[in-house]
N, C-alpha and C positions, 0 to 999 in steps of 0.2 A: 519697538514703539517707545517714544520718550514721554515721560510724565514729569511734572515739576510741582513740588510743594513749596509755596512761597510764604515768607513772613512768619514762619512757625517759631515758637519757643521750644527749642530742643531740650529734652531732659535725657542726658546720656553721660555715663561714666563720671558721675558725681558733679556735673555742671548743668546749669540752665543758661542758655544763650540763644539769641535770635539768629536764624540761618535759613537758607533755602536748601532744598534737597532735590537733586536731579536723579531720576530713575530711568535706566535703559533696560527694557525687557524685564528680567527678574531681579536686576542688580542695582544697588546704589552706585551711581557713576560719579557723583560729585556732591560735596557738602561745602557751601561757601556762604559768606555774609550776604552776597547778592549774586544771583545767576540770571542773566538776561539772554534767553535763547528761545527760538521758536519751537514749540512742542505741540504734540497732539492734544494733551490734556493738562490742565492746570488746576490744582487745589489751592485756593487762597486760604491760608491758615492764620490770617491776621487775628490776633486776640486768642488764638488757640495754642495748645501744647502738643508736641510730637514726641512720642516715646517709642522704644523698640516694642515689637509685638510681644505680648505675654506668652511665656512658655509654661504650660501646666504639666508637671511631671507625674500627676496622679489623677486619672479619670477612669470611670467605668462607663463605657458607651454601649455595653450590653449585646454587642453583635460578635459572633453568632449566638443564636439559641434563645436569647432573652429579649427579642425585638418587640415584644408587646410593651416593654418599658421604654426602649430607646433604640437607636441604631446609629451607625457612624455618620451617616448623612445628617440626620436631624440634630444630633448633638454637636457636630462640627459647625453646623449653621448657627446654633445658639452660641457656640464658643466665639466665633468671629464677631457676632453682634456684641459680645462682651469684651472684645479686644484681645482675645486669646488666639494667636496665629499658629501655635504649635501645641500638640498634646502628646502625651505618652500614656498608653492605655493598658489596663490591668488584665491578667490572664484568667480571672475567674468567670469566664463566659461558659457557654454550653455548646460544644464540649470545651473543657478547660484546656488552656494552651500549654500542654505538657509534652508535646512533640514538636520537632522542627517542621513537620508537614502542616500541623495545625497552626503553628505560628505563621507560616507562609500563606496559609489561607486567609488570615486576617489582613496581611499586607495586600493581598490581591483585592479584597473587598474595599480597603481604604483607597487603593489606587484608582478604583472606579467611582467612588462615591464621596470621598472626603474633601471638603472645601478648605479645611485647615491642614497644615503640615502634620505629619503623623509618625509615631514610632510605637512599638509594642514591647511589653515585658515578656520574657520567657518564664513560665511558671515552674516552680520546684514542688516536688511531692516527696513522700518517703521512699519512693521507688523509681525515680526517673533520672538518676544522676548522670547516666551515660548521655541522655538527650540534653540535659543542661550543659554539659561540657562541650557539646557540639556548637553552641551558640556563637554566632559571628559578632565580635565586639564592634565592628565597623558599621553594622546595620541594625543592631538591636540595643534598645535603651539600657537594659540591665536584667539581672536575674531577680525575680520577685519571690520572696519567701513569706508565707503567712505563718508567723510564730504565735498563732492565736486562732480563735475560732474562724472557720471558713466553711465554704460549702464543699461537699463531696470529698475528694482526695487531696485537697490543697493545704490542709493543716500539716505542717512539718513539726512533729513533736518528738521525733526520734533523735536523741542527742548524738548518736553515732553518725546519722545522716547529716546533721548540721555540721559536725566536725569535718566530714568529707567535703561538703560543698564549700565551706569557708576555707579549707586548706587547699583545695584543688582548682577552684575557679579563679581565673585571672580577671574576670569581669567585675564591675561594680555590682554589689549585692544590695538590694533594697528590701527592707523588712517592715512588716506589720507586727508590732510587738504587744501582745497581751497573753498572759500565762493562762492556758486553758484549765489547768487543775484548780487554780484560784477562782476562776470564773464559775466553774461547776460547783465548787464548794459554796460560793456566795449565792448561787442560784438556788441550791437546795435550802439554804438558810432562809432566803426570801420566800420561797414557796411554803416552807414550814410556818412562817409567820403570817402570810397573806393568803395562802391557798393558791388557786389558779388565777386569782384576780390581783396579781402583783401590779402595783402602780408604777407609772413611768418614772416617778421620783426615785425609785430604787435602782434605776439604770446605772448611775455613777457609783452606787455602792456594790452592785454586782460586777460591773466591769471597772473595778476599783483602781485607785492609784497604785496600790500594791501589785495588782495583776500587771499593770503596765511596767512598773519599775523592775519587777522580777524578770520579765521577758527582755526588756531593752538592755538591762545590765548584762544579761547573758549574751546578747548579740554583740555588745561592745567588748565584752571579755573575749569572745571568740575572735573578733576582728583584730584585737591587740595580740592575741596568741599567734595568729597566722599571718599578720600583716595584711589583712584583707581590706579592700576598699569597701566601706560600708556606708549606706545612707538609710537613716531611720525615719520612716514616714510618720506623719501626723502626731507629734508629741502633744499630750493633753494634760500633763501634770507638772507642777513645780518640782516634784521629787526627782524627776528624770533629768532636769536641766544640768545638774552638776556632772553628769556623765560626759558632757561635751565641752570642747575646748575653744576658747577665743584668743589664745595667746599666739597663734600662728596664722598666716594668711590662708585663705581658702585653698589656694593652689597647692599648698603643702599639707593639707589635711587628708588623712586617710579615712577619718570618721566624721560624718556630717549628719545634720538633722534638720527637719523642717517642721513648720506649724501650718495648720490649715485655717482657712478663712473662718469657719464656724467656731473653732476654739478661741478665736480672737473676738468674735462678735457676741456669742451666747455664753451664758453660764447656767448653773442648775436652777436658779431662781425663775427661769423662763419655762421650765417644764410644766408648771401649773397652767400657763396660758397656751403654749404651743403643743404640748403633749407629744405624741409619737412623731409629729412632723420634725422634731429636732432629735430624733433617736439616731445616733451615729455610733459606730464602733471605731476607735475608742469613744467613750461617752464624753459629752460636755460635762464639765465638773464644776468646781467651786469658783467663785469670783476671784479668790486669791490665786488659783491656778491660772486663770485668764490673765490677770495682771502680771504674774511672773513670766508667762509666755511672751507677753508684750515686751517686757524688760529684756528678756533673753534674746529676742529678735533685734532690739536696738543695740544690745551688747555683742552681737555676732556670735553668740553661742548657738543660735538657730540661724541657718544659712539661707533657707528657702521658704517661700510661701506658696502653697498649692491649694487646690479645691477639694480633692477626693470626691468630685462630682459622681453621684451614684443614684440615678433616678429610679423610682418605683411608681406604679400607678397610684392614683388617689385611693382607690379601693384597698390596695395593699397597705398603704400607710394609715388607713382609717381603722385598721383592726386593733383589738386590745393589745396592750404593751407586749405581752409574751409572744404574740403571733405576728406583730408588725415587723417588717424588715428594717434593717438599719441602713441609713444613707438617704440622700436627697439631692436634687439638682442645684447646681451652683455656677456653672461656667458662664452663664449669660450676665450674672450680676456681681461676680467676685471683684472685678476691678473697680466697679462703682462703690462697693463696700470699702475698699481700701482708700478710695478718694474721699469718702466721708471721714475716714480717719485723718486724711490730710487736712480737710476743712476744720476738724476740731483740734488740730495741732498735735495729734499723736504721732503721725508719720509724715516725713517729708516726701516730696515727689521723687527726689533722688534715691531715698531709701526704698520706696515702693519699686522703682525700676531695678535697683540692685537685687532685690530679693525675688522678683518675679521674672526677670529676664537675664541680667548679667550672670548672677550666681548659678542659675540652672544651666546656662550654656557652659559655664566654666566647670561646674561639678560633673556634668555628664559628657563633657568634652565634645560639645555639639559643633559641627563644622559650619562656620560662616553665618551664624544666626545669634540673636540675643543682644546685639549692639547696633547702633546707628554708625556704621563705618563704610567708607568707600570700599567697594569690592565685595561687600556682604550682601546677602539676599535682602531685598526690600520688603521686610516684614515690619510694618509700622502701624501705629495707632494715633489718630488725631483726636485729642480730648477737648471737650468744651467744659471747662471747669465752672463756668458761671451760669449754665442752664440746667435746671433741675429735670429729673426724669422719674415719673411715677410708674411703678410696676403694676400693670393691669392685665386681666385675663387675655385680652386681645393682642398684647405685645409680648406674651411669653412664647418662646420658640421651642422649648423642650417638647419632645413627643408626649411626655406624660401630662403636659398641659397645665401644670401648677407650679407654684414657687412659694416657699415660706415667707418671701418678701412681697407677696401680692398685697397691694394697698400701700406699700411703703414708698416714700418719695426720697430718692437720692439727690444729693446736691449737685452732681455732675452727670454728664452723659458722654457716650461714645459718639463722636461725630463721624468718623470713618475708620475702617480697618483695611489695610493693604497687605495682601499675602503674595509673596513672590512677584511683586510689582503690579498685581491686579487688584483693583478696588473690589473687595468682596462684600463690603458693607458701607453704606453711606446714607445719612439722613433717615435712619430707621428702616432701610430696605436692604435685604440681602440679595446679592447678585444671583441670577439663575445659573451662572456658569458653574460647572463641576470640575473645572480644570485648575483651580487655584492651588490646592494642596499638593505637596510633594513629600516623598519619604525623607525623613531626617537622616543625615549621615553624621558619623562621629569620627573625630580625629584621635584614633586609638591605634 
């Protein structure tokens, strides 16, 4: 089937220019100033912008085992409504993804239910090195190591195990960096001061900049020692930025880092109003940290923007600070947040596309996605930059049913999302088709 997007302003590979895009089945067949051909379906994008589909390298879709919070279908539906056409999902489900069989189980679920393109991380623990080393680099996003607090058996705090993973794995290793001993020491101090009623304002003191730096600096040290390909998730502090280099092109970097949407939007001054709704690990910290992260993003010390989408039920998030889980839903509204940064002059459209599509495709060596190119998969997002969008209870698609942005009006909206040539979302409506999403492949 042929589809044609007419009169769009393409934002791609550092340029903005007007063009038509012809799609044949799943693939971009032609990009030209003007294409006049009879097709089955036309999207008139006059006055609209066309970008590559966002690739989110860090989500928690909670399936299997935690599906009272979310599942792959509901969250991929929310993702495409937010312009995210591909996701990479974390291993801390139930059971945790610590064997090749459990990893394959997740791929099977996604093959049946995901509207967006998908890949998964193989989880590492203190005692599953043999399973980790079996991972197929052409089919799996990366190895994920929690070098900080996690659930169950997923905290890797044995230095000998870390040495073995970093020295023996040929795959990209992605890490969550917070030093557990520092966090425990800070927790004891907070409870000594406040008792069991520790306030949410203590969160950035407990999960401190020192905890982050101690862990991330260890990861970088190991990567340099063993020449390991390393990607550090969700930087949250100014202190960590100098661990990363902007003197060489991304294609030549062995060590990269990312920032998440919430660490660009929130700072600790908002704990008083938002409470546990903005409880993340790593914590949202000082305004100076947020400003430094923005600058590092512009300076290319930070290579990627992600969401760390991690939904919990409203009841779970409403608990007192000590018992409230960390994380919240973001995939439906992340791109609109970045477009607000465009409207206020903080980020250009070209920079947003670079950090949410091009660089992720490049860093993870994704096959034929992340760019608007002839011969690539037609993963595309049509943006209406001039029409506002208010987040309301009835248009929230997360299974948990809430968002920290409820009541907020964004300056832009997602007009349409195309996944593998199929229109998965348009004019506020998600397609009922479950056939859009495909497994991501890697050029490794």
